[in-house]
C-alpha positions, -999 to 999 in steps of 0.1 A, spaced: -49 -740 -455 -33 -721 -428 -23 -691 -448 -58 -691 -462 -72 -687 -427 -48 -659 -415 -59 -641 -454 -95 -646 -440 -89 -634 -406 -69 -603 -422 -98 -598 -445 -123 -600 -420 -106 -571 -399 -102 -549 -426 -138 -551 -437 -147 -542 -396 -122 -514 -394 -136 -499 -428 -172 -502 -411 -159 -481 -382 -142 -458 -403 -170 -451 -421 -194 -447 -389 -165 -426 -373 -165 -403 -405 -201 -402 -404 -200 -395 -369 -179 -362 -371 -199 -351 -402 -230 -350 -375 -213 -328 -347 -224 -297 -339 -204 -269 -358 -195 -253 -322 -177 -284 -311 -156 -283 -349 -149 -247 -346 -141 -250 -307 -119 -279 -307 -100 -264 -341 -94 -233 -318 -86 -251 -285 -57 -271 -307 -42 -247 -326 -40 -222 -295 -24 -255 -276 -4 -267 -306 21 -236 -298 35 -252 -270 29 -289 -279 67 -306 -274 55 -333 -299 64 -314 -334 79 -334 -360 73 -358 -388 38 -370 -379 27 -333 -365 1 -326 -389 -15 -360 -389 -15 -357 -344 -29 -325 -350 -59 -337 -369 -62 -367 -347 -67 -345 -315 -92 -321 -331 -111 -354 -341 -108 -367 -301 -115 -332 -291 -149 -329 -315 -162 -367 -302 -158 -357 -267 -175 -324 -271 -206 -341 -289 -210 -366 -264 -220 -335 -241 -246 -331 -268 -262 -364 -267 -254 -369 -224 -257 -337 -210 -236 -323 -181 -237 -328 -143 -239 -299 -118 -212 -301 -88 -199 -283 -59 -169 -290 -37 -175 -316 -10 -144 -316 7 -163 -311 42 -181 -343 36 -149 -365 23 -151 -363 -13 -141 -338 -38 -174 -334 -55 -210 -332 -49 -229 -340 -81 -264 -328 -73 -281 -316 -108 -281 -318 -144 -283 -299 -178 -296 -319 -208 -275 -315 -237 -297 -295 -257 -298 -266 -228 -261 -273 -220 -251 -267 -262 -276 -234 -261 -256 -219 -232 -226 -231 -246 -230 -216 -282 -238 -186 -266 -208 -182 -251 -189 -192 -281 -206 -168 -302 -202 -141 -276 -165 -147 -281 -158 -156 -248 -133 -178 -252 -95 -172 -260 -60 -183 -265 -40 -170 -232 -7 -173 -223 0 -183 -189 37 -190 -179 49 -200 -214 20 -221 -220 -9 -215 -241 -41 -227 -229 -77 -222 -246 -105 -217 -221 -136 -196 -210 -117 -164 -204 -140 -134 -216 -118 -106 -232 -140 -73 -224 -160 -63 -196 -188 -60 -220 -186 -98 -230 -179 -109 -197 -211 -94 -180 -232 -106 -214 -219 -143 -205 -242 -143 -175 -271 -142 -198 -259 -174 -216 -259 -191 -181 -287 -179 -168 -309 -207 -180 -294 -231 -158 -303 -218 -125 -271 -229 -107 -246 -206 -84 -218 -199 -113 -214 -166 -127 -187 -143 -143 -176 -106 -129 -152 -83 -144 -120 -76 -122 -106 -41 -129 -66 -44 -125 -50 -23 -96 -38 7 -117 -73 10 -131 -66 1 -166 -76 -33 -182 -90 -63 -161 -100 -97 -163 -132 -120 -162 -134 -141 -134 -158 -167 -121 -174 -171 -88 -203 -191 -73 -199 -223 -56 -212 -245 -87 -191 -259 -113 -205 -273 -146 -187 -307 -153 -182 -302 -193 -150 -296 -210 -156 -261 -226 -163 -250 -190 -131 -259 -171 
């Protein structure tokens, strides 16, 4: 009888796990394409400096992509909050406005399709971030953010030698979403 209860418990757990696996696979299949592309690029970029390379590297890489897709997709459903520095008030952040998920993703997809995200090597660490590679893309990025009506924009900062430059942000506002960090 004892073994029967253990077997029954294991079968019930396996059935629940199967339902969860099916639901998770369904969720991932319905995730926005921009999240799938962004998360694959992000994890491919940052994989170069990941110290966990080994026997389970491919499984770990795939899992990180799936976790990123789940987080990214949640912003489509939840939207994101706008905040600014509130250190003068004794807080880290002052949340004061909200962007709904559809509007947020319209701006995000616009930036992504412009090519404003890229893999950057900084101090021998690769990071994938919002950092337009040219002055044209940098300035065009502002059109993607204009509907948000917040104090957050991009400008092209020319290098001191007059050749090249980099896209910088300015403004007092921040968008609390992983793809705007």
